[in-house]
C-alpha positions in Angstrom: -0.1 -0.2 0.0 1.3 3.2 -0.6 2.6 5.8 1.7 0.5 9.0 2.7 2.1 12.4 2.3 1.4 16.0 2.3 0.4 17.8 -0.9 -0.6 21.5 -1.3 -4.0 22.5 -3.1 -4.6 25.5 -4.6 -8.0 27.3 -3.8 -9.8 30.4 -4.5 -8.7 33.0 -2.2 -10.9 33.3 0.9 -12.1 29.9 0.3 -9.8 27.9 2.1 -12.3 27.1 5.1 -14.8 26.0 2.5 -12.7 23.8 0.8 -11.7 22.1 3.9 -15.3 21.5 5.0 -16.2 20.1 1.5 -13.2 17.6 1.1 -13.8 16.4 4.9 -17.6 16.1 4.2 -16.9 14.5 0.7 -14.5 11.9 2.5 -17.0 11.0 4.9 -19.8 10.4 2.2 -17.3 8.4 0.2 -15.8 6.4 3.1 -12.2 7.8 2.4 -11.1 8.1 5.9 -8.0 5.7 5.1 -6.9 7.6 2.0 -7.4 11.2 2.9 -6.1 11.2 6.6 -5.7 15.2 7.3 -6.9 18.6 5.8 -5.3 21.5 7.1 -5.5 25.4 6.6 -2.1 26.1 8.5 -2.8 29.2 10.7 -0.5 31.8 12.9 -1.2 33.7 15.6 -0.4 37.4 15.1 -0.5 40.4 17.7 -2.7 43.3 16.3 -3.4 46.4 17.5 -6.7 47.7 17.6 -8.6 50.5 19.5 -5.5 51.1 20.9 -5.5 47.2 22.6 -3.2 44.6 21.6 -5.2 41.5 20.4 -4.0 38.0 19.2 -6.0 37.0 16.1 -5.7 33.9 14.2 -4.4 34.8 10.5 -4.0 32.0 7.9 -0.2 31.2 6.9 -1.0 30.9 3.3 -3.9 32.9 1.7 -5.2 30.5 -1.1 -3.5 27.2 0.1 -4.9 24.1 2.0 -2.6 21.1 3.1 -3.6 17.6 2.3 -2.1 14.5 3.9 -3.5 11.9 1.4 -2.2 8.8 -0.2 -2.4 9.5 -3.9 -4.4 7.8 -6.3 -7.1 8.3 -9.0 -9.8 8.6 -6.7 -8.3 10.8 -4.0 -6.9 13.2 -7.0 -10.6 13.3 -8.5 -12.0 14.0 -4.9 -10.0 16.9 -4.2 -9.0 18.4 -7.8 -13.3 18.4 -8.1 -13.8 20.0 -4.8 -15.6 23.9 -5.3 -13.0 26.2 -4.6 -10.3 24.0 -5.9 -8.2 25.4 -8.7 -5.6 22.4 -8.8 -2.7 20.7 -6.9 0.6 22.2 -6.5 3.1 20.9 -9.0 4.2 21.2 -12.5 1.4 20.6 -15.2 -1.1 18.2 -13.5 1.0 16.0 -11.7 0.8 17.0 -7.7 4.5 17.0 -5.9 4.1 16.1 -2.4 6.2 18.2 0.3 9.3 17.1 1.0 10.6 16.2 5.0 12.3 19.6 5.3 9.6 21.6 4.1 7.0 20.0 6.3 9.2 20.7 9.4 9.4 24.2 7.7 5.7 24.7 7.9 5.2 23.4 11.5 3.3 20.0 9.8 5.5 17.2 10.9 8.1 18.8 13.1 10.2 16.0 15.0 8.3 15.8 18.4 11.5 16.1 21.1 10.2 14.4 24.5 11.0 17.6 26.7 10.1 18.1 30.1 10.8 22.0 29.9 8.4 24.3 31.9 8.8 28.4 32.6 11.6 28.8 35.0 14.0 25.9 34.1 17.4 27.3 33.2 18.5 26.1 29.8 22.1 26.2 27.9 21.7 26.9 24.0 23.8 24.4 22.5 23.6 25.2 18.6 22.6 28.0 16.4 23.4 31.9 16.5 22.6 32.0 20.7 25.3 29.1 21.2 26.5 28.8 24.8 23.5 31.2 26.2 22.3 30.4 29.4 18.8 31.6 30.2 15.6 30.9 32.1 12.6 30.0 30.1 10.1 32.7 29.6 7.7 30.7 27.6 7.1 27.1 26.0 5.5 26.4 22.7 5.2 22.8 22.2 3.2 23.0 18.9 6.4 24.9 17.5 8.4 22.6 19.6 10.5 25.7 20.9 11.4 27.7 24.0 11.3 31.7 24.5 14.1 33.0 26.6 15.4 36.6 27.2 18.8 37.5 25.5 20.6 40.9 26.1 20.8 42.4 22.8 21.8 46.3 22.5 21.7 46.7 26.3 18.0 45.4 26.6 16.4 42.2 27.3 15.2 40.5 24.1 12.6 37.7 23.6 14.1 34.9 21.6 12.6 31.7 20.3 15.0 28.7 20.2 14.3 25.3 18.7 14.1 22.3 21.7 16.7 20.6 19.6 19.0 23.7 20.2 18.7 23.3 23.8 19.7 21.4 27.1 18.3 21.4 30.6 21.1 22.7 33.0 
């Protein structure tokens, strides 16, 4: 049996959530749960200033695109391609190209899951990257991004920096 891979589908801008809902309904109706495993509209949290107040809102990372984890075959290709609002798969011509491992990690889709026991207040040492050998207490932990936030001194000021779990060790 073929392996499920992540594919990118281009949609009309603003139709991402509608396309996701339509594909999920079709999966349920046609009993394709074992072939189309997940449909995602990647979101990110953004802080906006409205009426003088900071608000955290969710915005689409890639307007006009939906990510789908599926086993590519004629049936799944047909279902996705003929969903209302879908303009096509990302790839040359009509051939969909799956995302590479590196692309998936960069998108936060399939990051390596590290077993961590980090919590706010723990002191860590950065073991690689730009901030190598920096020792600082953790100010925040983001499990979904597999990262922690620490404060570093930059130009005489404390500045928050996000560091990947892979780059730190507990002291």
